[in-house]
N, C-alpha and C positions, 0 to 999 in steps of 0.2 A: 681238205676240198670238203665240199656240199653237196650232200644226194635230201632231196625235199627238204626238210625241217633237221634231219641230221649235219654235223660237221665231225669229219674225220680226219686224228691227224695219223699221214701218212707217212710223219718223219717216221715209225716205229710200226712194224709191219705189222699188218692185219689177213687176216683168215678170213677167205675166203670157200665157203660148202659149196661143193655140189649134189647136184639136188635134178638128177633125170628121169626125167616124167616121161621116158620111151619106152619101148620095145626091146631095140637092138644096141645099147649105150655098147659099148669093149668091156668094159669093166660091171657094169650092177643092169645091165637092162634087164626091162620089165618089171624087178626090185618092187622099185617104186613108183609103178604108174599108175595106182590105185589113187585117188586124191588120200583117202584117209592114211596108208603108209606115207606118203610120201607128206604130207603135214606132219606126223610121227617122224618122220625121219627130223625134218628141219627143224622142231622143237630141238630135239635131243642135240644137233648141232651148234644148237646158238646156246644150250648152256655147255655144251663144250666150247664154245669161247671166239665162234667164227663171227665175224664186225660182217660180214655181207651172203646171202645165199641166193646161186644163182643156178636161175630155174629151166631149162635146158628141154624139147621137145621135139627137138628134130635130132639122132644120132648125126654126129660127122667126126667117126671112127673112120679109119681108110678100110674104101670099100660101100660107105654107105651110101645110101638109095637118100634123094630128096624127098619130102613129104606136100604135102597140098595145106594153102594155107588152113584152110577148115579146120585139118586134122591135125594142123600142129596148136593154134587156138584152142581147139574140142582139149588138149592136152594141158596146155599151161595155164586158160587163165581161173576155168577153180581153185589150181590153186594161189596163185597166185593174188587174187578173192580174197584166199582166207587167209594167207599168210598175210599181208598188210594190214588186217584186223588184230591178230593175234601173236607177230613177233616182232622183236625190238631191231632184228638185222636190217640192214642195208637187201633190199631186195633186186635181183640184175636178171635181167631178163638176156639168154642165151637166144639171137635171134639174128636173121639177116632179114628179114623181112621187112617193111616200112609196117604194113598194114597189124602183122605181131605186135612191133615198134608200141606203136600208138595204144593200141590197146592195153597191151600190157602197161604201160607209164599212167593213161587213166584210170588204168585199177591199184595204183600203188608204187608201181616198180618204178624206181629213182638209179638206175644204169644199166646204160645196154651196153651188151658185149658181143660182138660180131664179126667174127672169123673171117668175114668178106671187107674187112675194114671197111664198110660202108660202102662199098662200091655198087651193089646193088640200086636200077635207077628209080631215084627219089630217095633213096634212103638218108642219105647228105642231111638233104632239106630236110626230110620226116625229123632227123635224130635234133637240128640247129632249134626247130620248132618249138619239139617239145621240149628243148632247154635243158635236158640233163646232161649226168656225166655222160662219155661212151669212154669203151674199151675197145683201140684199133688192133686188130690181130693181123700177124706175116704169116698169109699162107701158097704152098708153090702150087696154083693148080687148082683143083675141090679134091672136096673124102674120095672119091667114087678114085682117082685116079690119081691123088700127091706122090700115091709111092712107087710111083711107076720110077724108077731111077732117076733120082733129083739130081741136079748138079747146080753146083756155083762156082763161080771162079772166085768169090770171098764170099760166105756164106755171111759173115760180120757184116760187113759194110755196101750189100745188098740185103740185107733184111733193113738195116740201119736205115742206107736210102728212102726205102719202099713206105717207112713208118713217119719215116720227115717226112715225104712228099703227101702221104696221107692225112697225118698232124696239118699241117699249110693246110690241104685241100676242105679239111674241115674247120680248121678256121675262118678259112674266107667263106665258105658257107654260112658263117654266126655260129658257130659251136665256140663259146670262151674258152679260149688256152688253159685255163683253170678248171677244166670240161675234160682233157685227157688224157686217157690212161693209154699204156703202148702195151704188145705183149709181141716177143717175138714167136709167138708157134713153134715152141715144142713138137715135133713129132708129127707137124701138119708139112709135109712135104719135106723131111730133111732125116736123113741116116743119122745112125749113134755118130759118127763121125762131127753132121753139122751140130749133130745138139751138145758135141762138147763143147763144140768150138764156139756157141752162145752161149751156154753158160761160161765161160771162159771171159766171153765180150762183153756179158751184161754191164758192167762199167760204163762201156764204148756208146752205148742202148741207153743209159741214163745218162749220157751228157747231151741228147738233146733236148731237155727237161723238163720231161712228161713225165711222173710213177711208172715203175717197170710192174705191170704184173706174169707172172708166169703160169704153169699148169705143167707141173712134170709126172703128176702122184699117178701113180702104177702103168706109167706110160713102156712102152716096147725097148724102150732104153736099156730101161731095167733088165728086160727078158736077156736083152741083146747081151748084157755081162755078166747075167749070173744065172741065166738057164730057169731063173724063179719064171713061174702062173701066172697070171693075173692077181689070184688069189694072196701071191703068196707073197707083193712086193710094196710091202709095206717098209720093211727094212731099208731098204732099196729107196724108196720113194723121201722118208727122212731124211736122209743124206743126204738128196737132191735138192730137198724144201733148204736145209738148214747151208749148203753150197750157194744157193740162189739168193739166200739172203745175207752171205757171207759178200757176196757179188754186189750184192746193194736193191735187192727186187722188195719191192714195196709192198706187193700184195702177191701171195701167195695161195693158188686152188689146190683144194684138194678135197678127196675124198673122207680120207680119215683126220675130222679134226680136231681131237683131244691131243693125239699123240703129235699131231703138226703143230698146234700152237704149244705143245712143251720144248721138241726140238726149232720151232721158233725163233722165242724168249731164248732159250740158251746161246745160239748162234747170233743173235741181234746184242745182246749184254758180251760177247766176248768178241767180238769187232767192235 
C-alpha cells in the first residue's frame, strides 16, 4: 500500500505506534500532551521499529467527552508538522473531523484513521479528495455510551457486514480499493466475549479483501481476564498481538513498540 511517497508491504505485519496528545486517554493521558515530549516519544517508537505513528488529539476511551475542532487542531498540528520533517514513519491522523483530516494531510500525514469509519458529514468526500489511505473502524454507539450493555446476535458477522458496507461506501465516494484498511474496533462497544469472538474471527474479516488493523494494546479485556491494571498489561498485550497476527492481522497498533515488534515477528515467522 502506498502512503504518500512510501510503499509499505503489508504481507508482513507492521507496527503502529500510538501517540496520544491528549490529557485524558485511558493509558497515557497527559504524558505526551506537550509537543517536545510527544516528538521524543515518536522518535523512540520509530527507532524501536514502528512503521506508522498514529497521532490522536481526542480521546476515544469509554466515557470520553468530545473536544472542539480548534482544540483538536491545536493539539495535533504542531506535532504532525514537526514529525513530517523529522521521522521516516508513515504519519497517521486519528480523527473523525474532516477539517482535521484536511489540515493533517496538508502537514504531512498520509493515513486517515477514523473510529467512526468516515460517517461524519463530509468525511467520505474529504478523504476521497485527499487521496490517502483510510482505516475504517467498527464502533457500536459512541465513546460516551459504547460500553453500556453492547449486544450482538453474531458479532463477527455484524462487524464484517458493517466494515464491508463502509468500504463499499468509501469506494463509491472515490477512495481507491487499494487505499482501504479495516479495523474491528476491539473494546469499542464490545464485551470480553465479543472481543474474543472477533479475535478468533479475524480470518473472516480478512476475507473482505482489505488489510486488517487491530488495536488491543493495554485494553480492558486484559484487565478483565487477569486483574492487571492498565500499566501492568504488557504481557497480555503481547499475547493478544501475537494471536492477532496468527489470525491474519496486517497492522498492530500498540503503546509498547519494541516489545510488540519482537512478539509480532516471532508470531509471523511461526505462522
